[in-house]
N, CA, C and O atoms as a GROMACS GRO file, in nm:
protein
  348
    1UNK      N    1   0.302  -4.763   0.425
    1UNK     CA    2   0.361  -4.657   0.524
    1UNK      C    3   0.469  -4.720   0.592
    1UNK      O    4   0.449  -4.829   0.647
    2UNK      N    5   0.582  -4.665   0.596
    2UNK     CA    6   0.688  -4.720   0.666
    2UNK      C    7   0.718  -4.642   0.796
    2UNK      O    8   0.759  -4.526   0.790
    3UNK      N    9   0.697  -4.703   0.911
    3UNK     CA   10   0.710  -4.614   1.048
    3UNK      C   11   0.832  -4.651   1.110
    3UNK      O   12   0.847  -4.769   1.141
    4UNK      N   13   0.933  -4.557   1.136
    4UNK     CA   14   1.037  -4.573   1.215
    4UNK      C   15   1.034  -4.505   1.339
    4UNK      O   16   0.930  -4.444   1.366
    5UNK      N   17   1.134  -4.502   1.425
    5UNK     CA   18   1.130  -4.457   1.556
    5UNK      C   19   1.103  -4.298   1.549
    5UNK      O   20   1.022  -4.241   1.622
    6UNK      N   21   1.181  -4.238   1.456
    6UNK     CA   22   1.162  -4.080   1.428
    6UNK      C   23   1.001  -4.055   1.397
    6UNK      O   24   0.939  -3.988   1.479
    7UNK      N   25   0.944  -4.098   1.299
    7UNK     CA   26   0.815  -4.088   1.278
    7UNK      C   27   0.719  -4.114   1.406
    7UNK      O   28   0.633  -4.034   1.444
    8UNK      N   29   0.744  -4.220   1.456
    8UNK     CA   30   0.672  -4.268   1.577
    8UNK      C   31   0.681  -4.138   1.690
    8UNK      O   32   0.585  -4.082   1.743
    9UNK      N   33   0.802  -4.114   1.706
    9UNK     CA   34   0.821  -4.003   1.819
    9UNK      C   35   0.739  -3.877   1.782
    9UNK      O   36   0.666  -3.821   1.863
   10UNK      N   37   0.756  -3.831   1.640
   10UNK     CA   38   0.686  -3.698   1.608
   10UNK      C   39   0.523  -3.723   1.632
   10UNK      O   40   0.450  -3.635   1.677
   11UNK      N   41   0.483  -3.839   1.602
   11UNK     CA   42   0.341  -3.856   1.616
   11UNK      C   43   0.290  -3.852   1.755
   11UNK      O   44   0.190  -3.790   1.793
   12UNK      N   45   0.371  -3.927   1.829
   12UNK     CA   46   0.375  -3.910   1.986
   12UNK      C   47   0.361  -3.785   2.046
   12UNK      O   48   0.274  -3.760   2.129
   13UNK      N   49   0.454  -3.696   2.003
   13UNK     CA   50   0.469  -3.553   2.053
   13UNK      C   51   0.362  -3.475   1.991
   13UNK      O   52   0.312  -3.389   2.064
   14UNK      N   53   0.313  -3.487   1.868
   14UNK     CA   54   0.196  -3.420   1.831
   14UNK      C   55   0.069  -3.446   1.884
   14UNK      O   56  -0.014  -3.355   1.893
   15UNK      N   57   0.042  -3.578   1.925
   15UNK     CA   58  -0.075  -3.603   2.000
   15UNK      C   59  -0.086  -3.554   2.145
   15UNK      O   60  -0.187  -3.504   2.194
   16UNK      N   61   0.052  -3.580   2.217
   16UNK     CA   62   0.054  -3.515   2.337
   16UNK      C   63   0.043  -3.360   2.340
   16UNK      O   64  -0.012  -3.308   2.437
   17UNK      N   65   0.092  -3.281   2.237
   17UNK     CA   66   0.060  -3.138   2.222
   17UNK      C   67  -0.067  -3.102   2.215
   17UNK      O   68  -0.119  -3.011   2.279
   18UNK      N   69  -0.125  -3.181   2.128
   18UNK     CA   70  -0.310  -3.167   2.110
   18UNK      C   71  -0.363  -3.168   2.251
   18UNK      O   72  -0.437  -3.082   2.297
   19UNK      N   73  -0.314  -3.282   2.320
   19UNK     CA   74  -0.390  -3.318   2.448
   19UNK      C   75  -0.353  -3.207   2.546
   19UNK      O   76  -0.442  -3.170   2.622
   20UNK      N   77  -0.249  -3.157   2.553
   20UNK     CA   78  -0.204  -3.051   2.649
   20UNK      C   79  -0.266  -2.936   2.619
   20UNK      O   80  -0.311  -2.871   2.714
   21UNK      N   81  -0.282  -2.883   2.479
   21UNK     CA   82  -0.361  -2.765   2.453
   21UNK      C   83  -0.488  -2.778   2.491
   21UNK      O   84  -0.553  -2.688   2.544
   22UNK      N   85  -0.535  -2.907   2.462
   22UNK     CA   86  -0.702  -2.913   2.504
   22UNK      C   87  -0.715  -2.910   2.649
   22UNK      O   88  -0.824  -2.873   2.693
   23UNK      N   89  -0.621  -2.942   2.732
   23UNK     CA   90  -0.643  -2.939   2.879
   23UNK      C   91  -0.624  -2.798   2.929
   23UNK      O   92  -0.696  -2.754   3.019
   24UNK      N   93  -0.526  -2.723   2.871
   24UNK     CA   94  -0.489  -2.586   2.911
   24UNK      C   95  -0.591  -2.472   2.868
   24UNK      O   96  -0.595  -2.361   2.921
   25UNK      N   97  -0.667  -2.511   2.771
   25UNK     CA   98  -0.767  -2.423   2.713
   25UNK      C   99  -0.877  -2.369   2.796
   25UNK      O  100  -0.906  -2.250   2.800
   26UNK      N  101  -0.939  -2.466   2.867
   26UNK     CA  102  -1.063  -2.437   2.952
   26UNK      C  103  -1.026  -2.389   3.089
   26UNK      O  104  -1.111  -2.354   3.170
   27UNK      N  105  -0.895  -2.388   3.115
   27UNK     CA  106  -0.863  -2.357   3.264
   27UNK      C  107  -0.917  -2.202   3.309
   27UNK      O  108  -0.943  -2.176   3.427
   28UNK      N  109  -0.929  -2.119   3.217
   28UNK     CA  110  -0.990  -1.984   3.244
   28UNK      C  111  -1.120  -2.000   3.279
   28UNK      O  112  -1.165  -1.938   3.375
   29UNK      N  113  -1.196  -2.085   3.206
   29UNK     CA  114  -1.338  -2.118   3.245
   29UNK      C  115  -1.382  -2.173   3.370
   29UNK      O  116  -1.487  -2.142   3.426
   30UNK      N  117  -1.271  -2.280   3.424
   30UNK     CA  118  -1.294  -2.332   3.559
   30UNK      C  119  -1.251  -2.232   3.649
   30UNK      O  120  -1.318  -2.226   3.752
   31UNK      N  121  -1.161  -2.154   3.640
   31UNK     CA  122  -1.122  -2.033   3.736
   31UNK      C  123  -1.262  -1.957   3.759
   31UNK      O  124  -1.301  -1.927   3.872
   32UNK      N  125  -1.324  -1.932   3.656
   32UNK     CA  126  -1.440  -1.836   3.680
   32UNK      C  127  -1.554  -1.896   3.752
   32UNK      O  128  -1.638  -1.823   3.804
   33UNK      N  129  -1.561  -2.032   3.756
   33UNK     CA  130  -1.676  -2.102   3.826
   33UNK      C  131  -1.654  -2.079   3.966
   33UNK      O  132  -1.754  -2.056   4.034
   34UNK      N  133  -1.527  -2.081   4.028
   34UNK     CA  134  -1.513  -2.044   4.155
   34UNK      C  135  -1.498  -1.903   4.203
   34UNK      O  136  -1.478  -1.874   4.321
   35UNK      N  137  -1.509  -1.818   4.108
   35UNK     CA  138  -1.534  -1.671   4.138
   35UNK      C  139  -1.382  -1.622   4.203
   35UNK      O  140  -1.378  -1.531   4.286
   36UNK      N  141  -1.285  -1.675   4.168
   36UNK     CA  142  -1.141  -1.650   4.224
   36UNK      C  143  -1.060  -1.647   4.110
   36UNK      O  144  -1.056  -1.740   4.031
   37UNK      N  145  -0.984  -1.524   4.097
   37UNK     CA  146  -0.890  -1.517   4.000
   37UNK      C  147  -0.744  -1.478   4.036
   37UNK      O  148  -0.730  -1.376   4.102
   38UNK      N  149  -0.642  -1.545   4.002
   38UNK     CA  150  -0.517  -1.533   4.062
   38UNK      C  151  -0.465  -1.448   3.968
   38UNK      O  152  -0.454  -1.478   3.849
   39UNK      N  153  -0.426  -1.327   4.024
   39UNK     CA  154  -0.352  -1.215   3.941
   39UNK      C  155  -0.212  -1.237   3.916
   39UNK      O  156  -0.151  -1.294   4.007
   40UNK      N  157  -0.149  -1.205   3.815
   40UNK     CA  158  -0.002  -1.211   3.795
   40UNK      C  159   0.070  -1.155   3.919
   40UNK      O  160   0.041  -1.043   3.963
   41UNK      N  161   0.170  -1.237   3.979
   41UNK     CA  162   0.238  -1.208   4.091
   41UNK      C  163   0.179  -1.246   4.234
   41UNK      O  164   0.247  -1.245   4.336
   42UNK      N  165   0.051  -1.278   4.229
   42UNK     CA  166  -0.017  -1.338   4.350
   42UNK      C  167   0.054  -1.484   4.385
   42UNK      O  168   0.094  -1.569   4.305
   43UNK      N  169   0.056  -1.486   4.499
   43UNK     CA  170   0.112  -1.613   4.549
   43UNK      C  171   0.014  -1.694   4.642
   43UNK      O  172  -0.070  -1.638   4.712
   44UNK      N  173   0.031  -1.828   4.638
   44UNK     CA  174  -0.067  -1.904   4.710
   44UNK      C  175   0.014  -1.940   4.855
   44UNK      O  176   0.133  -1.971   4.865
   45UNK      N  177  -0.078  -1.929   4.957
   45UNK     CA  178  -0.004  -1.978   5.090
   45UNK      C  179   0.036  -2.123   5.106
   45UNK      O  180  -0.042  -2.215   5.083
   46UNK      N  181   0.158  -2.138   5.143
   46UNK     CA  182   0.212  -2.269   5.173
   46UNK      C  183   0.140  -2.342   5.289
   46UNK      O  184   0.138  -2.290   5.400
   47UNK      N  185   0.084  -2.455   5.265
   47UNK     CA  186   0.020  -2.514   5.388
   47UNK      C  187   0.063  -2.665   5.379
   47UNK      O  188   0.040  -2.729   5.276
   48UNK      N  189   0.123  -2.719   5.484
   48UNK     CA  190   0.170  -2.848   5.510
   48UNK      C  191   0.054  -2.937   5.511
   48UNK      O  192  -0.053  -2.910   5.565
   49UNK      N  193   0.085  -3.065   5.437
   49UNK     CA  194   0.004  -3.164   5.424
   49UNK      C  195   0.046  -3.304   5.492
   49UNK      O  196   0.162  -3.345   5.492
   50UNK      N  197  -0.056  -3.368   5.544
   50UNK     CA  198  -0.004  -3.491   5.599
   50UNK      C  199   0.035  -3.590   5.484
   50UNK      O  200  -0.038  -3.626   5.392
   51UNK      N  201   0.152  -3.623   5.506
   51UNK     CA  202   0.220  -3.694   5.366
   51UNK      C  203   0.155  -3.843   5.378
   51UNK      O  204   0.126  -3.902   5.274
   52UNK      N  205   0.133  -3.899   5.497
   52UNK     CA  206   0.072  -4.035   5.482
   52UNK      C  207  -0.072  -4.032   5.448
   52UNK      O  208  -0.117  -4.128   5.385
   53UNK      N  209  -0.152  -3.931   5.484
   53UNK     CA  210  -0.289  -3.933   5.458
   53UNK      C  211  -0.294  -3.909   5.323
   53UNK      O  212  -0.371  -3.980   5.259
   54UNK      N  213  -0.218  -3.809   5.253
   54UNK     CA  214  -0.219  -3.789   5.107
   54UNK      C  215  -0.194  -3.901   5.041
   54UNK      O  216  -0.273  -3.934   4.953
   55UNK      N  217  -0.072  -3.985   5.070
   55UNK     CA  218  -0.033  -4.104   5.020
   55UNK      C  219  -0.141  -4.208   4.990
   55UNK      O  220  -0.165  -4.271   4.887
   56UNK      N  221  -0.208  -4.209   5.129
   56UNK     CA  222  -0.300  -4.328   5.145
   56UNK      C  223  -0.442  -4.289   5.032
   56UNK      O  224  -0.497  -4.369   4.955
   57UNK      N  225  -0.470  -4.174   5.048
   57UNK     CA  226  -0.580  -4.123   4.942
   57UNK      C  227  -0.530  -4.142   4.794
   57UNK      O  228  -0.607  -4.187   4.708
   58UNK      N  229  -0.396  -4.108   4.764
   58UNK     CA  230  -0.373  -4.141   4.637
   58UNK      C  231  -0.370  -4.275   4.590
   58UNK      O  232  -0.396  -4.299   4.472
   59UNK      N  233  -0.337  -4.373   4.679
   59UNK     CA  234  -0.321  -4.522   4.667
   59UNK      C  235  -0.468  -4.577   4.640
   59UNK      O  236  -0.496  -4.670   4.565
   60UNK      N  237  -0.564  -4.493   4.725
   60UNK     CA  238  -0.700  -4.568   4.724
   60UNK      C  239  -0.778  -4.512   4.610
   60UNK      O  240  -0.886  -4.566   4.585
   61UNK      N  241  -0.735  -4.404   4.532
   61UNK     CA  242  -0.804  -4.358   4.430
   61UNK      C  243  -0.784  -4.435   4.279
   61UNK      O  244  -0.673  -4.471   4.240
   62UNK      N  245  -0.878  -4.449   4.219
   62UNK     CA  246  -0.864  -4.528   4.086
   62UNK      C  247  -0.806  -4.438   3.987
   62UNK      O  248  -0.777  -4.321   4.010
   63UNK      N  249  -0.789  -4.495   3.880
   63UNK     CA  250  -0.720  -4.423   3.759
   63UNK      C  251  -0.581  -4.458   3.756
   63UNK      O  252  -0.529  -4.552   3.816
   64UNK      N  253  -0.512  -4.355   3.662
   64UNK     CA  254  -0.370  -4.379   3.648
   64UNK      C  255  -0.292  -4.318   3.771
   64UNK      O  256  -0.346  -4.266   3.869
   65UNK      N  257  -0.163  -4.331   3.752
   65UNK     CA  258  -0.076  -4.261   3.866
   65UNK      C  259  -0.095  -4.117   3.882
   65UNK      O  260  -0.121  -4.064   3.990
   66UNK      N  261  -0.080  -4.045   3.752
   66UNK     CA  262  -0.101  -3.916   3.757
   66UNK      C  263  -0.224  -3.865   3.806
   66UNK      O  264  -0.215  -3.763   3.873
   67UNK      N  265  -0.327  -3.909   3.788
   67UNK     CA  266  -0.460  -3.890   3.830
   67UNK      C  267  -0.469  -3.904   3.976
   67UNK      O  268  -0.524  -3.818   4.045
   68UNK      N  269  -0.413  -4.013   4.025
   68UNK     CA  270  -0.403  -4.048   4.176
   68UNK      C  271  -0.331  -3.934   4.245
   68UNK      O  272  -0.390  -3.875   4.335
   69UNK      N  273  -0.224  -3.904   4.215
   69UNK     CA  274  -0.146  -3.799   4.283
   69UNK      C  275  -0.206  -3.670   4.276
   69UNK      O  276  -0.216  -3.605   4.380
   70UNK      N  277  -0.252  -3.621   4.157
   70UNK     CA  278  -0.311  -3.494   4.140
   70UNK      C  279  -0.437  -3.492   4.223
   70UNK      O  280  -0.451  -3.399   4.302
   71UNK      N  281  -0.534  -3.589   4.212
   71UNK     CA  282  -0.654  -3.594   4.283
   71UNK      C  283  -0.619  -3.590   4.451
   71UNK      O  284  -0.683  -3.519   4.528
   72UNK      N  285  -0.522  -3.665   4.489
   72UNK     CA  286  -0.499  -3.644   4.643
   72UNK      C  287  -0.444  -3.513   4.675
   72UNK      O  288  -0.482  -3.460   4.780
   73UNK      N  289  -0.361  -3.452   4.601
   73UNK     CA  290  -0.301  -3.327   4.641
   73UNK      C  291  -0.409  -3.230   4.631
   73UNK      O  292  -0.405  -3.153   4.728
   74UNK      N  293  -0.503  -3.205   4.552
   74UNK     CA  294  -0.589  -3.104   4.540
   74UNK      C  295  -0.712  -3.123   4.632
   74UNK      O  296  -0.777  -3.027   4.672
   75UNK      N  297  -0.740  -3.253   4.664
   75UNK     CA  298  -0.840  -3.311   4.774
   75UNK      C  299  -0.785  -3.254   4.904
   75UNK      O  300  -0.854  -3.177   4.972
   76UNK      N  301  -0.672  -3.285   4.938
   76UNK     CA  302  -0.603  -3.261   5.066
   76UNK      C  303  -0.589  -3.106   5.084
   76UNK      O  304  -0.613  -3.050   5.191
   77UNK      N  305  -0.545  -3.037   4.966
   77UNK     CA  306  -0.531  -2.887   4.986
   77UNK      C  307  -0.685  -2.834   5.006
   77UNK      O  308  -0.701  -2.742   5.086
   78UNK      N  309  -0.789  -2.884   4.945
   78UNK     CA  310  -0.912  -2.824   4.965
   78UNK      C  311  -0.975  -2.866   5.092
   78UNK      O  312  -1.074  -2.806   5.134
   79UNK      N  313  -0.924  -2.966   5.156
   79UNK     CA  314  -0.979  -3.004   5.291
   79UNK      C  315  -0.895  -2.929   5.400
   79UNK      O  316  -0.935  -2.935   5.517
   80UNK      N  317  -0.767  -2.852   5.365
   80UNK     CA  318  -0.705  -2.790   5.457
   80UNK      C  319  -0.759  -2.678   5.522
   80UNK      O  320  -0.871  -2.635   5.493
   81UNK      N  321  -0.676  -2.619   5.622
   81UNK     CA  322  -0.733  -2.466   5.668
   81UNK      C  323  -0.669  -2.361   5.602
   81UNK      O  324  -0.658  -2.250   5.654
   82UNK      N  325  -0.627  -2.388   5.490
   82UNK     CA  326  -0.554  -2.282   5.419
   82UNK      C  327  -0.677  -2.187   5.351
   82UNK      O  328  -0.784  -2.233   5.309
   83UNK      N  329  -0.638  -2.048   5.349
   83UNK     CA  330  -0.729  -1.945   5.306
   83UNK      C  331  -0.732  -1.966   5.144
   83UNK      O  332  -0.821  -1.912   5.078
   84UNK      N  333  -0.649  -2.031   5.091
   84UNK     CA  334  -0.665  -2.054   4.942
   84UNK      C  335  -0.744  -2.182   4.903
   84UNK      O  336  -0.772  -2.214   4.788
   85UNK      N  337  -0.775  -2.250   5.016
   85UNK     CA  338  -0.854  -2.374   4.977
   85UNK      C  339  -0.994  -2.333   4.974
   85UNK      O  340  -1.067  -2.414   4.918
   86UNK      N  341  -1.050  -2.227   5.020
   86UNK     CA  342  -1.193  -2.175   5.027
   86UNK      C  343  -1.214  -2.088   4.910
   86UNK      O  344  -1.129  -2.007   4.873
   87UNK      N  345  -1.328  -2.105   4.852
   87UNK     CA  346  -1.380  -2.018   4.739
   87UNK      C  347  -1.487  -1.934   4.783
   87UNK      O  348  -1.542  -1.857   4.704
   0.00000   0.00000   0.00000
């Protein structure tokens, strides 16, 4: 089989699409665990985060860079005084 850049890109995009679909599919079941449902048009409250504390948590978290940033943001939002951070 001859693999060129176009074939490789198609394979990469196909795998990425499957991975994204697998991540998005169970999101409704995770929302049901918290007994909170965000309706269409609802907006979450803005809450300022301590940038240095969030960056420090991201730096100390293991895993890849996307996981580190996501984990730090969600953890800091959950620990904040925002009404949206409580379930």
